[in-house]
MOPAC internal coordinates of N, CA, C and O (Angstrom, degrees):
PM7 1SCF
backbone

  N    0.0000 0     0.00 0     0.00 0    0    0    0
  C    1.4443 1     0.00 0     0.00 0    1    0    0
  C    1.5280 1   108.90 1     0.00 0    2    1    0
  O    1.2310 1   121.04 1   -13.10 1    3    2    1
  N    1.3059 1   115.62 1   166.90 1    3    2    1
  C    1.4509 1   123.10 1   178.02 1    5    3    2
  C    1.5433 1   110.31 1   -59.66 1    6    5    3
  O    1.2310 1   120.46 1   142.17 1    7    6    5
  N    1.3365 1   116.72 1   -37.83 1    7    6    5
  C    1.4707 1   120.65 1   179.02 1    9    7    6
  C    1.5134 1   111.73 1   -62.06 1   10    9    7
  O    1.2310 1   120.68 1   139.55 1   11   10    9
  N    1.3452 1   116.30 1   -40.45 1   11   10    9
  C    1.4559 1   120.99 1   178.37 1   13   11   10
  C    1.5125 1   111.01 1   -67.98 1   14   13   11
  O    1.2310 1   120.12 1   140.82 1   15   14   13
  N    1.3064 1   117.37 1   -39.18 1   15   14   13
  C    1.4782 1   122.27 1   179.14 1   17   15   14
  C    1.5357 1   108.42 1   -62.51 1   18   17   15
  O    1.2310 1   120.53 1   134.29 1   19   18   17
  N    1.3534 1   116.59 1   -45.71 1   19   18   17
  C    1.4309 1   122.73 1  -179.72 1   21   19   18
  C    1.5276 1   109.44 1   -59.30 1   22   21   19
  O    1.2310 1   120.32 1   132.10 1   23   22   21
  N    1.3210 1   116.99 1   -47.90 1   23   22   21
  C    1.4798 1   122.27 1  -179.00 1   25   23   22
  C    1.5168 1   109.94 1   -61.07 1   26   25   23
  O    1.2310 1   119.88 1   139.96 1   27   26   25
  N    1.3018 1   117.83 1   -40.04 1   27   26   25
  C    1.4574 1   120.93 1  -179.67 1   29   27   26
  C    1.5423 1   110.73 1   -65.52 1   30   29   27
  O    1.2310 1   120.69 1   135.67 1   31   30   29
  N    1.2948 1   116.28 1   -44.33 1   31   30   29
  C    1.4967 1   120.23 1   179.06 1   33   31   30
  C    1.5310 1   109.40 1   -64.31 1   34   33   31
  O    1.2310 1   119.78 1   138.41 1   35   34   33
  N    1.3249 1   118.03 1   -41.59 1   35   34   33
  C    1.4326 1   122.49 1   179.77 1   37   35   34
  C    1.5655 1   111.49 1   -62.23 1   38   37   35
  O    1.2310 1   121.35 1   135.10 1   39   38   37
  N    1.2977 1   115.01 1   -44.90 1   39   38   37
  C    1.4796 1   119.96 1   178.45 1   41   39   38
  C    1.5006 1   112.65 1   -63.81 1   42   41   39
  O    1.2310 1   120.51 1   135.91 1   43   42   41
  N    1.3257 1   116.64 1   -44.09 1   43   42   41
  C    1.4628 1   122.13 1   177.70 1   45   43   42
  C    1.5130 1   111.92 1   -59.96 1   46   45   43
  O    1.2310 1   121.86 1   133.85 1   47   46   45
  N    1.3384 1   114.04 1   -46.15 1   47   46   45
  C    1.4826 1   119.37 1   179.78 1   49   47   46
  C    1.5487 1   110.50 1   -62.84 1   50   49   47
  O    1.2310 1   119.86 1   136.81 1   51   50   49
  N    1.3167 1   117.87 1   -43.19 1   51   50   49
  C    1.4627 1   121.48 1  -177.40 1   53   51   50
  C    1.5417 1   109.43 1   -66.66 1   54   53   51
  O    1.2310 1   119.62 1   148.28 1   55   54   53
  N    1.2776 1   118.33 1   -31.72 1   55   54   53
  C    1.4620 1   123.55 1   179.58 1   57   55   54
  C    1.5354 1   112.69 1   -82.31 1   58   57   55
  O    1.2310 1   120.94 1   171.14 1   59   58   57
  N    1.3138 1   115.82 1    -8.86 1   59   58   57
  C    1.4629 1   119.13 1  -175.50 1   61   59   58
  C    1.4944 1   113.69 1    72.10 1   62   61   59
  O    1.2310 1   121.31 1  -157.73 1   63   62   61
  N    1.3162 1   115.10 1    22.27 1   63   62   61
  C    1.4762 1   122.37 1  -177.62 1   65   63   62
  C    1.5204 1   111.05 1   -90.04 1   66   65   63
  O    1.2310 1   121.33 1   -22.53 1   67   66   65
  N    1.3164 1   115.06 1   157.47 1   67   66   65
  C    1.4315 1   121.07 1   175.08 1   69   67   66
  C    1.5282 1   108.45 1   -98.75 1   70   69   67
  O    1.2310 1   120.18 1   -55.06 1   71   70   69
  N    1.3189 1   117.26 1   124.94 1   71   70   69
  C    1.4509 1   122.07 1  -176.71 1   73   71   70
  C    1.5102 1   108.81 1  -100.74 1   74   73   71
  O    1.2310 1   120.49 1   -56.36 1   75   74   73
  N    1.3110 1   116.68 1   123.64 1   75   74   73
  C    1.4723 1   123.93 1   176.74 1   77   75   74
  C    1.5099 1   108.77 1  -117.99 1   78   77   75
  O    1.2310 1   119.97 1   -63.15 1   79   78   77
  N    1.3488 1   117.66 1   116.85 1   79   78   77
  C    1.4256 1   122.04 1  -179.72 1   81   79   78
  C    1.5669 1   107.56 1  -116.56 1   82   81   79
  O    1.2310 1   121.30 1   -41.21 1   83   82   81
  N    1.2802 1   115.12 1   138.79 1   83   82   81
  C    1.4674 1   118.50 1   178.19 1   85   83   82
  C    1.5049 1   107.62 1  -116.43 1   86   85   83
  O    1.2310 1   121.05 1   -36.66 1   87   86   85
  N    1.3070 1   115.60 1   143.34 1   87   86   85
  C    1.4626 1   118.93 1   176.09 1   89   87   86
  C    1.5157 1   111.01 1  -179.83 1   90   89   87
  O    1.2310 1   120.78 1    -9.25 1   91   90   89
  N    1.3123 1   116.12 1   170.75 1   91   90   89
  C    1.4093 1   123.80 1   179.56 1   93   91   90
  C    1.5248 1   108.70 1  -128.29 1   94   93   91
  O    1.2310 1   122.28 1   -72.75 1   95   94   93
  N    1.3457 1   113.24 1   107.25 1   95   94   93
  C    1.5048 1   117.54 1  -176.84 1   97   95   94
  C    1.5019 1   111.54 1   -70.86 1   98   97   95
  O    1.2310 1   118.77 1   171.02 1   99   98   97
  N    1.3254 1   119.94 1    -8.98 1   99   98   97
  C    1.4368 1   123.50 1   176.08 1  101   99   98
  C    1.5169 1   113.19 1   -78.79 1  102  101   99
  O    1.2310 1   119.59 1   162.48 1  103  102  101
  N    1.3268 1   118.39 1   -17.52 1  103  102  101
  C    1.4395 1   122.19 1  -179.71 1  105  103  102
  C    1.5120 1   110.57 1   -71.65 1  106  105  103
  O    1.2310 1   121.24 1   -22.52 1  107  106  105
  N    1.2999 1   115.23 1   157.48 1  107  106  105
  C    1.4660 1   121.70 1   177.19 1  109  107  106
  C    1.5242 1   107.64 1   -60.95 1  110  109  107
  O    1.2310 1   120.47 1   -48.95 1  111  110  109
  N    1.3363 1   116.70 1   131.05 1  111  110  109
  C    1.4408 1   120.94 1  -177.25 1  113  111  110
  C    1.5471 1   108.21 1   -81.15 1  114  113  111
  O    1.2310 1   120.63 1   -31.00 1  115  114  113
  N    1.3236 1   116.41 1   149.00 1  115  114  113
  C    1.4845 1   120.84 1   176.25 1  117  115  114
  C    1.5489 1   109.36 1   -64.72 1  118  117  115
  O    1.2310 1   121.16 1   -27.99 1  119  118  117
  N    1.3095 1   115.39 1   152.01 1  119  118  117
  C    1.4785 1   119.56 1  -178.54 1  121  119  118
  C    1.5316 1   113.01 1   -75.63 1  122  121  119
  O    1.2310 1   119.81 1  -118.65 1  123  122  121
  N    1.3243 1   117.97 1    61.35 1  123  122  121
  C    1.4212 1   124.12 1   176.57 1  125  123  122
  C    1.5080 1   108.44 1  -131.02 1  126  125  123
  O    1.2310 1   120.65 1    -8.89 1  127  126  125
  N    1.3245 1   116.37 1   171.11 1  127  126  125
  C    1.4649 1   118.72 1  -177.54 1  129  127  126
  C    1.5339 1   109.27 1   -74.42 1  130  129  127
  O    1.2310 1   121.55 1   -34.37 1  131  130  129
  N    1.3017 1   114.64 1   145.63 1  131  130  129
  C    1.4616 1   121.66 1   175.76 1  133  131  130
  C    1.5143 1   113.89 1    74.88 1  134  133  131
  O    1.2310 1   121.27 1    -4.55 1  135  134  133
  N    1.3134 1   115.17 1   175.45 1  135  134  133
  C    1.4565 1   123.60 1   176.81 1  137  135  134
  C    1.4950 1   107.06 1  -134.38 1  138  137  135
  O    1.2310 1   118.01 1   -94.43 1  139  138  137
  N    1.2778 1   121.40 1    85.57 1  139  138  137
  C    1.4822 1   125.15 1  -173.15 1  141  139  138
  C    1.4999 1   113.48 1   -54.32 1  142  141  139
  O    1.2310 1   119.34 1   138.22 1  143  142  141
  N    1.3206 1   118.86 1   -41.78 1  143  142  141
  C    1.4953 1   119.51 1  -177.34 1  145  143  142
  C    1.5167 1   109.16 1   -65.72 1  146  145  143
  O    1.2310 1   120.06 1   135.73 1  147  146  145
  N    1.2826 1   117.50 1   -44.27 1  147  146  145
  C    1.4871 1   121.11 1  -179.63 1  149  147  146
  C    1.5314 1   109.94 1   -63.73 1  150  149  147
  O    1.2310 1   120.54 1   138.56 1  151  150  149
  N    1.3365 1   116.57 1   -41.44 1  151  150  149
  C    1.4579 1   120.67 1  -179.64 1  153  151  150
  C    1.5367 1   111.55 1   -65.63 1  154  153  151
  O    1.2310 1   121.09 1   138.74 1  155  154  153
  N    1.3370 1   115.53 1   -41.26 1  155  154  153
  C    1.4894 1   118.63 1   176.89 1  157  155  154
  C    1.5163 1   110.38 1   -60.73 1  158  157  155
  O    1.2310 1   120.40 1   136.39 1  159  158  157
  N    1.3323 1   116.84 1   -43.61 1  159  158  157
  C    1.4544 1   121.30 1  -178.44 1  161  159  158
  C    1.5314 1   110.24 1   -62.95 1  162  161  159
  O    1.2310 1   121.11 1   139.99 1  163  162  161
  N    1.3386 1   115.48 1   -40.01 1  163  162  161
  C    1.4448 1   119.32 1  -179.25 1  165  163  162
  C    1.5142 1   112.68 1   -69.22 1  166  165  163
  O    1.2310 1   121.50 1   148.07 1  167  166  165
  N    1.3538 1   114.74 1   -31.93 1  167  166  165
  C    1.4667 1   119.27 1  -176.88 1  169  167  166
  C    1.5177 1   114.03 1   -83.93 1  170  169  167
  O    1.2310 1   120.61 1   132.68 1  171  170  169
  N    1.3424 1   116.45 1   -47.32 1  171  170  169
  C    1.4436 1   120.04 1  -174.59 1  173  171  170
  C    1.4994 1   116.03 1  -111.00 1  174  173  171
  O    1.2310 1   120.83 1   175.18 1  175  174  173
  N    1.3365 1   116.02 1    -4.82 1  175  174  173
  C    1.4719 1   119.59 1   179.31 1  177  175  174
  C    1.4949 1   112.52 1    91.88 1  178  177  175
  O    1.2310 1   120.78 1    -4.11 1  179  178  177
  N    1.3189 1   116.11 1   175.89 1  179  178  177
  C    1.4424 1   121.25 1  -178.26 1  181  179  178
  C    1.5379 1   110.30 1  -154.94 1  182  181  179
  O    1.2310 1   121.65 1   -13.93 1  183  182  181
  N    1.2808 1   114.45 1   166.07 1  183  182  181
  C    1.4889 1   123.27 1   176.69 1  185  183  182
  C    1.5167 1   106.20 1  -127.05 1  186  185  183
  O    1.2310 1   120.50 1   -44.01 1  187  186  185
  N    1.3191 1   116.65 1   135.99 1  187  186  185
  C    1.4851 1   121.58 1   177.06 1  189  187  186
  C    1.5104 1   107.12 1  -101.51 1  190  189  187
  O    1.2310 1   122.10 1   -53.52 1  191  190  189
  N    1.3414 1   113.58 1   126.48 1  191  190  189
  C    1.4558 1   121.06 1   174.37 1  193  191  190
  C    1.5149 1   108.20 1   -88.01 1  194  193  191
  O    1.2310 1   120.36 1   -71.13 1  195  194  193
  N    1.3218 1   116.92 1   108.87 1  195  194  193
  C    1.4489 1   119.13 1  -176.72 1  197  195  194
  C    1.5101 1   114.50 1  -125.30 1  198  197  195
  O    1.2310 1   120.14 1  -177.50 1  199  198  197
  N    1.3230 1   117.35 1     2.50 1  199  198  197
  C    1.4647 1   121.33 1   177.85 1  201  199  198
  C    1.5431 1   108.48 1   -88.19 1  202  201  199
  O    1.2310 1   121.57 1   -52.90 1  203  202  201
  N    1.3273 1   114.60 1   127.10 1  203  202  201
  C    1.4475 1   118.12 1  -179.88 1  205  203  202
  C    1.5076 1   108.17 1   -88.63 1  206  205  203
  O    1.2310 1   121.25 1   -60.65 1  207  206  205
  N    1.3594 1   115.22 1   119.35 1  207  206  205
  C    1.4726 1   119.12 1  -179.61 1  209  207  206
  C    1.5248 1   112.61 1  -122.23 1  210  209  207
  O    1.2310 1   121.04 1   161.37 1  211  210  209
  N    1.3421 1   115.61 1   -18.63 1  211  210  209
  C    1.4395 1   117.98 1  -176.53 1  213  211  210
  C    1.5419 1   113.39 1   -76.22 1  214  213  211
  O    1.2310 1   120.24 1   140.60 1  215  214  213
  N    1.3464 1   117.14 1   -39.40 1  215  214  213
  C    1.4175 1   121.44 1  -179.51 1  217  215  214
  C    1.5396 1   107.89 1   -85.01 1  218  217  215
  O    1.2310 1   121.25 1   -72.16 1  219  218  217
  N    1.3393 1   115.22 1   107.84 1  219  218  217
  C    1.4492 1   119.85 1  -177.90 1  221  219  218
  C    1.5101 1   112.57 1   -84.77 1  222  221  219
  O    1.2310 1   120.22 1   154.05 1  223  222  221
  N    1.3349 1   117.18 1   -25.95 1  223  222  221
  C    1.4748 1   120.76 1   179.93 1  225  223  222
  C    1.5356 1   107.98 1   -82.14 1  226  225  223
  O    1.2310 1   120.59 1   -43.19 1  227  226  225
  N    1.3087 1   116.48 1   136.81 1  227  226  225
  C    1.5070 1   121.70 1  -172.13 1  229  227  226
  C    1.5212 1   110.86 1   -57.34 1  230  229  227
  O    1.2310 1   120.48 1   134.78 1  231  230  229
  N    1.3409 1   116.70 1   -45.22 1  231  230  229
  C    1.4873 1   116.91 1  -175.83 1  233  231  230
  C    1.5238 1   113.24 1   -66.02 1  234  233  231
  O    1.2310 1   121.47 1   151.82 1  235  234  233
  N    1.3603 1   114.79 1   -28.18 1  235  234  233
  C    1.4822 1   118.30 1   179.70 1  237  235  234
  C    1.5355 1   109.32 1   -72.69 1  238  237  235
  O    1.2310 1   120.04 1   140.78 1  239  238  237
  N    1.3110 1   117.53 1   -39.22 1  239  238  237
  C    1.4636 1   121.23 1   177.95 1  241  239  238
  C    1.5297 1   109.63 1   -66.39 1  242  241  239
  O    1.2310 1   120.23 1   139.23 1  243  242  241
  N    1.3234 1   117.17 1   -40.77 1  243  242  241
  C    1.4777 1   120.20 1   177.78 1  245  243  242
  C    1.5258 1   111.42 1   -63.48 1  246  245  243
  O    1.2310 1   120.72 1   139.73 1  247  246  245
  N    1.3259 1   116.23 1   -40.27 1  247  246  245
  C    1.4929 1   118.85 1   177.64 1  249  247  246
  C    1.5117 1   110.88 1   -63.71 1  250  249  247
  O    1.2310 1   119.86 1   139.32 1  251  250  249
  N    1.3154 1   117.87 1   -40.68 1  251  250  249
  C    1.4362 1   120.67 1   177.53 1  253  251  250
  C    1.4918 1   111.28 1   -61.67 1  254  253  251
  O    1.2310 1   119.56 1   136.92 1  255  254  253
  N    1.3445 1   118.44 1   -43.08 1  255  254  253
  C    1.4483 1   121.07 1   177.03 1  257  255  254
  C    1.5335 1   111.52 1   -62.43 1  258  257  255
  O    1.2310 1   119.58 1   138.01 1  259  258  257
  N    1.3187 1   118.41 1   -41.99 1  259  258  257
  C    1.4353 1   121.04 1  -179.77 1  261  259  258
  C    1.5362 1   111.27 1   -64.64 1  262  261  259
  O    1.2310 1   119.66 1   141.75 1  263  262  261
  N    1.3150 1   118.26 1   -38.25 1  263  262  261
  C    1.4490 1   122.41 1   178.42 1  265  263  262
  C    1.5531 1   109.05 1   -63.02 1  266  265  263
  O    1.2310 1   121.41 1   137.78 1  267  266  265
  N    1.3163 1   114.91 1   -42.22 1  267  266  265
  C    1.4717 1   118.22 1   178.95 1  269  267  266
  C    1.5635 1   112.85 1   -63.84 1  270  269  267
  O    1.2310 1   121.63 1   141.84 1  271  270  269
  N    1.3260 1   114.48 1   -38.16 1  271  270  269
  C    1.4748 1   119.49 1   179.34 1  273  271  270
  C    1.5037 1   110.99 1   -65.52 1  274  273  271
  O    1.2310 1   119.81 1   148.17 1  275  274  273
  N    1.3201 1   117.97 1   -31.83 1  275  274  273
  C    1.4768 1   121.31 1  -179.54 1  277  275  274
  C    1.5167 1   111.67 1   -77.39 1  278  277  275
  O    1.2310 1   121.16 1   161.23 1  279  278  277
  N    1.3163 1   115.38 1   -18.77 1  279  278  277
  C    1.4693 1   119.93 1  -178.67 1  281  279  278
  C    1.4570 1   108.48 1   -72.47 1  282  281  279
  O    1.2310 1   120.10 1   180.00 1  283  282  281

């Protein structure tokens, strides 16, 4: 829930820790109140990982880019 996300961010900040959360806001959200991932992004910001490094063969990287464009 959003309350749990807020508590996690608060604890990480108090401890001087760096909080890294992974998720996809395009996925279907669970049937609960709020959208914690979206709220965290709106509150503390986010970084988009868009550089393809896993596919070393050119056609594989191009296929990955095309799939993302269709999304």
